[in-house]
ROSETI-842424 format. One record per residue: y, z, x of N, C-alpha, C in turn. Coordinates in steps of 0.1 Angstrom, whole numbers, padded with zeros to 4 digits, always signed. Layout:
N
YZXYZXYZX ...
// end
This chain:
177
+0015-0100+0427+0008-0108+0413+0014-0092+0405 +0017-0085+0408+0021-0075+0398+0034-0075+0394 +0045-0081+0407+0061-0085+0405+0062-0098+0394 +0051-0109+0394+0051-0120+0385+0053-0116+0372 +0040-0104+0373+0034-0103+0364+0047-0096+0352 +0055-0088+0356+0066-0078+0353+0076-0088+0354 +0075-0095+0357+0094-0105+0357+0093-0114+0345 +0077-0116+0338+0075-0125+0330+0074-0115+0319 +0068-0107+0317+0066-0094+0308+0082-0094+0305 +0092-0089+0315+0108-0084+0311+0112-0095+0303 +0107-0110+0308+0115-0117+0298+0110-0121+0284 +0101-0120+0279+0095-0119+0268+0090-0111+0254 +0092-0097+0267+0082-0082+0259+0101-0080+0256 +0113-0078+0257+0122-0078+0248+0128-0083+0242 +0125-0090+0231+0133-0096+0221+0146-0094+0216 +0150-0100+0218+0165-0098+0211+0171-0095+0194 +0176-0088+0194+0178-0078+0179+0180-0090+0171 +0184-0103+0169+0187-0117+0163+0176-0120+0165 +0169-0124+0169+0154-0133+0171+0143-0123+0162 +0146-0108+0164+0138-0097+0156+0140-0100+0141 +0152-0099+0141+0158-0103+0125+0156-0114+0114 +0154-0123+0131+0151-0135+0121+0139-0139+0120 +0132-0134+0123+0120-0131+0125+0113-0129+0110 +0121-0119+0107+0119-0109+0094+0124-0122+0085 +0136-0129+0086+0138-0134+0075+0130-0142+0071 +0121-0150+0084+0115-0163+0077+0103-0159+0070 +0095-0143+0078+0084-0139+0069+0088-0134+0049 +0101-0135+0046+0103-0131+0035+0104-0147+0028 +0114-0155+0033+0110-0169+0026+0098-0176+0025 +0092-0173+0035+0074-0176+0031+0073-0169+0022 +0074-0155+0016+0070-0147+0007+0069-0156-0004 +0090-0159-0003+0096-0161-0015+0090-0180-0019 +0082-0184-0010+0079-0199-0015+0066-0196-0018 +0059-0184-0014+0046-0184-0019+0044-0180-0034 +0057-0173-0041+0057-0170-0053+0064-0179-0061 +0072-0189-0053+0074-0198-0066+0065-0208-0070 +0052-0210-0058+0041-0223-0066+0038-0217-0076 +0033-0232-0084+0031-0232-0099+0019-0227-0102 +0009-0228-0093+0000-0218-0097-0007-0207-0089 +0005-0200-0085+0004-0184-0083+0003-0176-0097 -0009-0168-0096-0013-0165-0110-0005-0148-0112 +0001-0140-0119+0007-0130-0122+0001-0123-0110 -0008-0119-0107-0017-0104-0099-0007-0114-0084 -0005-0124-0080-0008-0122-0071+0005-0124-0066 +0016-0126-0076+0030-0123-0080+0030-0113-0077 +0025-0102-0083+0028-0087-0083+0025-0082-0065 +0015-0089-0062+0014-0088-0052+0024-0090-0036 +0027-0100-0040+0033-0104-0034+0053-0096-0034 +0050-0094-0045+0065-0088-0048+0063-0073-0040 +0054-0070-0043+0051-0058-0034+0054-0061-0019 +0049-0071-0012+0050-0072+0000+0067-0072+0002 +0073-0079-0004+0083-0086+0000+0095-0069-0002 +0092-0066-0011+0097-0052-0014+0097-0040-0002 +0086-0044+0005+0081-0036+0018+0091-0035+0028 +0089-0051+0027+0095-0063+0040+0112-0058+0040 +0118-0060+0027+0134-0059+0028+0135-0042+0029 +0125-0040+0024+0129-0021+0024+0134-0016+0039 +0123-0024+0045+0124-0015+0059+0137-0028+0067 +0131-0040+0063+0148-0048+0073+0159-0041+0071 +0161-0045+0057+0177-0040+0056+0179-0022+0061 +0172-0010+0059+0172-0003+0068+0176-0001+0084 +0167-0011+0087+0168-0008+0099+0180-0019+0105 +0183-0024+0099+0200-0039+0100+0212-0023+0096 +0209-0016+0085+0220-0007+0081+0218+0006+0092 +0211+0010+0096+0210+0021+0103+0207+0022+0119 +0209+0002+0122+0207+0002+0138+0217-0009+0142 +0215-0019+0132+0221-0036+0140+0235-0033+0135 +0240-0035+0122+0252-0030+0116+0262-0021+0123 +0257-0010+0119+0265-0001+0130+0274+0001+0142 +0261-0011+0153+0262-0015+0167+0273-0028+0166 +0273-0035+0155+0280-0046+0156+0295-0042+0156 +0295-0036+0142+0306-0036+0141+0313-0024+0149 +0307-0016+0160+0314-0007+0174+0321-0016+0183 +0313-0027+0184+0310-0031+0197+0322-0051+0189 +0317-0052+0178+0327-0065+0170+0335-0065+0165 +0342-0051+0163+0347-0052+0154+0356-0059+0145 +0363-0069+0148+0364-0083+0141+0354-0086+0129 +0349-0080+0129+0333-0084+0121+0329-0077+0107 +0337-0070+0113+0335-0056+0101+0338-0061+0084 +0346-0069+0083+0346-0078+0068+0332-0081+0066 +0323-0095+0072+0310-0095+0072+0300-0084+0071 +0299-0073+0079+0292-0065+0078+0289-0058+0063 +0305-0057+0059+0310-0043+0047+0298-0051+0032 +0303-0067+0037+0295-0075+0027+0282-0076+0026 +0279-0076+0041+0259-0075+0043+0259-0062+0035 +0261-0048+0038+0263-0038+0030+0256-0037+0015 +0273-0045+0008+0265-0040+0001+0256-0055-0012 +0255-0061-0001+0244-0075-0011+0233-0066-0004 +0226-0059+0002+0218-0053+0002+0217-0043-0006 +0231-0031-0009+0229-0025-0022+0221-0032-0034 +0228-0043-0031+0221-0055-0048+0209-0051-0050 +0201-0064-0037+0188-0061-0035+0181-0046-0036 +0181-0038-0028+0174-0023-0027+0176-0017-0046 +0182-0021-0058+0187-0017-0068+0177-0029-0075 +0180-0035-0070+0168-0051-0078+0154-0043-0074 +0150-0045-0066+0140-0038-0059+0133-0025-0068 +0138-0015-0065+0134-0005-0077+0134-0008-0090 +0142-0019-0094+0135-0020-0111+0126-0026-0111 +0123-0038-0099+0115-0050-0101+0101-0041-0106 +0093-0029-0092+0082-0028-0087+0078-0021-0102 +0087-0013-0108+0074-0007-0123+0071-0019-0136 +0082-0028-0135+0081-0033-0144+0064-0042-0142 +0059-0047-0131+0047-0056-0131+0047-0068-0142 +0037-0079-0137+0041-0091-0138+0039-0099-0147 +0034-0088-0161+0033-0091-0171+0045-0089-0179 +0057-0079-0175+0072-0080-0183+0075-0092-0186 +0083-0096-0193+0093-0110-0191+0101-0108-0186 +0106-0095-0181+0117-0094-0169+0115-0098-0158 +0102-0094-0151+0095-0095-0136+0101-0109-0131 +0095-0123-0134+0097-0133-0129+0115-0132-0130 +0122-0133-0140+0136-0136-0137+0142-0126-0127 +0136-0114-0127+0145-0099-0117+0145-0108-0105 +0130-0109-0101+0125-0110-0090+0131-0126-0086 +0134-0139-0093+0143-0149-0089+0157-0145-0085 +0163-0138-0095+0180-0131-0087+0177-0125-0073 +0165-0116-0071+0167-0106-0061+0163-0120-0047 +0155-0130-0054+0154-0138-0037+0170-0148-0035 +0174-0155-0051+0185-0158-0046+0197-0150-0037 +0199-0138-0040+0204-0130-0032+0206-0132-0020 +0185-0128-0014+0183-0129-0004+0187-0138+0003 +0181-0145+0001+0189-0165+0004+0198-0165+0008 +0212-0159-0001+0220-0165+0000+0226-0154+0015 +0222-0142+0015+0221-0134+0026+0217-0136+0040 +0207-0141+0038+0204-0146+0048+0210-0160+0054 +0209-0166+0051+0222-0181+0053+0237-0177+0059 +0239-0164+0049+0253-0160+0056+0253-0152+0071 +0245-0148+0071+0237-0138+0089+0238-0151+0098 +0226-0161+0089+0224-0167+0099+0230-0181+0109 +0237-0178+0094+0244-0195+0101+0267-0185+0101 +0266-0179+0095+0284-0173+0093+0280-0165+0108 +0275-0151+0107+0282-0145+0119+0268-0137+0128 +0255-0140+0124+0248-0140+0140+0252-0149+0153 +0259-0161+0148+0261-0172+0160+0275-0162+0170 +0281-0152+0160+0293-0149+0165+0292-0137+0174 +0279-0128+0169+0270-0116+0177+0265-0121+0186 +0261-0129+0186+0254-0140+0200+0264-0144+0210 +0274-0145+0206+0284-0152+0216+0289-0141+0222 +0293-0126+0215+0301-0116+0214+0291-0105+0225 +0281-0109+0225+0275-0098+0229+0268-0100+0242 +0258-0094+0250+0256-0098+0262+0237-0096+0256 +0232-0107+0269+0214-0106+0264+0210-0093+0267 +0214-0086+0272+0210-0068+0278+0217-0059+0266 +0225-0064+0261+0230-0055+0247+0222-0058+0235 +0216-0068+0234+0212-0075+0221+0197-0071+0229 +0190-0072+0236+0180-0070+0242+0179-0054+0233 +0183-0047+0239+0185-0033+0238+0186-0029+0222 +0196-0034+0218+0193-0037+0199+0182-0039+0196 +0175-0048+0205+0165-0048+0195+0153-0042+0193 +0152-0033+0210+0143-0019+0215+0147-0009+0201 +0159-0010+0200+0164-0001+0186+0157-0001+0172 +0162-0014+0169+0156-0016+0158+0141-0018+0161 +0134-0022+0167+0123-0017+0165+0114+0000+0164 +0123+0006+0174+0117+0019+0171+0121+0026+0161 +0134+0024+0157+0137+0024+0138+0130+0017+0128 +0118+0007+0128+0111+0002+0121+0102+0009+0117 +0096+0023+0129+0085+0029+0130+0084+0040+0119 +0096+0045+0120+0104+0053+0111+0111+0048+0095 +0109+0034+0094+0115+0028+0085+0111+0031+0068 +0113+0035+0061+0113+0040+0048+0100+0028+0041 +0091+0029+0038+0086+0014+0035+0086+0011+0019 +0092+0021+0009+0093+0017-0003+0106+0019-0005 +0114+0009-0015+0126+0014-0018+0133+0026-0027 +0117+0034-0032+0123+0046-0040+0116+0058-0025 +0115+0059-0020+0113+0067-0006+0129+0071-0006 +0126+0085-0002+0145+0096-0003+0150+0083+0008 +0147+0083+0021+0154+0082+0031+0159+0063+0025 +0149+0057+0016+0163+0041+0013+0165+0046+0005 +0166+0058-0010+0176+0059-0015+0190+0063-0013 +0188+0074-0002+0197+0076+0004+0205+0066+0008 +0199+0058+0020+0204+0045+0024+0219+0037+0015 +0206+0033+0003+0217+0031-0013+0226+0038-0013 +0222+0047-0015+0238+0059-0022+0251+0055-0006 +0242+0062+0002+0256+0056+0017+0261+0046+0013 +0254+0036+0012+0265+0024+0010+0272+0025-0001 +0270+0027-0007+0279+0029-0020+0294+0040-0021 +0293+0051-0014+0299+0065-0016+0309+0060-0001 +0298+0053+0013+0303+0058+0026+0318+0047+0025 
// end
């Protein structure tokens, strides 16, 4: 029974990179939907914005540090997609850094968050419908699972706030590299 258990665990324990990234996307989209509900209070919007900011900071960090460089190396044809995605991350990082200090009472808070949502939704769509399928096609199951493990490891050290030094460094690197 030990062998059967290990075989089962091996199947669902090692999530592939795309599955992990899509789970993050789903979580962010759920928070966006909560933010947009008519009956969501200002204080709830502030809490949602903080959660979104943390999620996106971690997500963009692990993509920039692990996923994008690996895909760029293994599938050079996708370089343009990755460069565009890095710029999209940069825009969201900047909006996130500007958003949190505002607070929900500021007249720019909701419009700025909405612009961020539009950017993130567009980014998710481009990844999931545009080039994630090409990554799935171009890499082996084992490569995707190894990348998934690397993403999880990176998640543990990822910054949680867009103004943390490692997050700011990522934003600066996106501009100057």
